[in-house]
N, C-alpha and C positions, 0 to 999 in steps of 0.2 A: 503493501498498500503505500502511495506517495504521502508526504507530511502532509500535516496540515499547522496551515502559519496561519498564526491571529495576528493582526496588526490595528491600529488603532487609537485614539488619545488617549492619555493617562485616564483611570478611571472607567476606561467605557466599560470592562468587564471581559478582559482577555483572560486573565489567569483561572477566573471564574469558572466562564463557560469552557477553558480548554481542560482543566479540571474533568467536569461533568463529561463532555465528548471523549475522552482519554480513556475515562470511568467504562463509559459505556459500550466502547468499541475495544473493551481490553487491551488500548495500547499503554504507553508512556507519556507522559506527560512532561514536557520542557518548561521552564518562566527561564529565559534567558536571562534577566536578572538576577534570579536565585542562583543560576548557574556562574557567573559574574563573580557573584560574592562569594561562592564558594573554594571558587578557583584563585581569587586576589584574595582573600581572606579581611573582606573589608567590605562595608555595606554603602550601596551607591553611594548618597552623597558621601561619604568619604570621598569616593571616588573623582567627585565633581568638586573637590577642594581642587583639585588639579587643574579644574576645567572640564568646560564642556567636550573639546577637540581630544582633550587625553579620554575621556570617558569614551566617546566616538568610537574611537583606535582601538580600547579595549572592547567594546561590543563589535566592532567586526572581525574582528581577530576568532570572537567569541560563534558567529557565523560561522567563519572559514573550519572552523573545526567539527562544526554539528552541521553541515546544511548535507553532505555526502550520507548523514546516518538515513534511515528508512521508517514507516510505520510511527513516527512521532508525532506525535498533537504539540507543536510552539507557540506558546505566548510571547512574542517578542516586547519589547519600551516601545514607548511610542515615538520616538525618534528616529525608529530603527531606518524608519524611510528617507530618512535626510540623506542616504548615504546610499546611489545606485547602485555601488558593487552588492551590498548587502542582499538589496533587493534581486539582483540579478543572480547571486547563487543561491536563494531561499527557494525561487521560484525553476530552478533546475531540477530541485526533486520536492517541490511542495506546488499543494494548491493554496492561494491565499487567500484569505477571509477578511475582510475589512468589517467589524465592527464596532458600526455607526449607532453612538450614544447623545443625543440630546445634549447640548449643553449643560442648560439649568439642569438636569438630570444626573450627571456628571458631579456637579455643584451641591445641589442637594443629597447626594448622598455617599460620596467619598468624603475621605482625610488627605486632603492635598497637600499637609506639610507635610507630609514625606515623600514627596516628590521634589528633587532639587529646583527643577525649572520654574515651579509654582509656589516653593514652600514660602515665599517673601510674601507674594501676591497672587489670591488664589485667581481674578480677576484676568490674569495671563494668558490664563486659559485658552480665551476669545482671540488672540494675537497667535497662540502654536495653533491652533485651530483655521486659522487663515490662512496659514502658512502651509500646512501640511495638508486639508482638505483636499486638495488636489492629487496631492503625491500618492495617499492613499486610495482616492479614486481611479488612478493609474496604475499602481500595481497591483489590484485584487483581482483576483478571477472570480470574487462573487463577493455581493456588500449585506450584509446580515445584520437587520437592525434589533437594537436591544432594547428596547421603550420600557421597561421593564421586567418582564418574568422574563430569569437566563436559561431557563430549562426550555424555550420556544427557541431562543435562540442556538442553543445547544441541537434540538433537533432537526434545526432546519442545517446547519452542519451536516450531520450525520446522515440525514436524508439526499442531500448533496453527493456525499461520499460513496455513499449506496448506490447512488444513480451512475456514478463515474467507472465504475470497477464493471 
């Protein structure tokens, strides 16, 4: 089975939906941020202290290490799309799903203070969305709305994957 790659804004539900999909499909779930933290022995906010470019390079290195695997459900960080080389590699072995969640819902349901680019100002999410929305739409194979019930989004992904086999 090809990898299932989830992209989208911070707080869109990628990790929660990814865990549900992997459990139902009995495959391995991998959150790239957790993978990076384990490998680097530092939390994401600590890595960002050396700058966003530094973190993005570590993130790209993680993609290079992981993209050749198969049958994974991969939840990416929200900024993975800012480097085209990441998306080219992930597309090689995966089907990319953009988890689209309205910003007011993200703000109402997510603690963004743990997100390095949003910790000081939740409203920066609007700027990030404006910068990234077209990238999410360009790189995805499928757009999956997450407007409240995570199970619905997970079921849509599973149905698409079953149809493609």
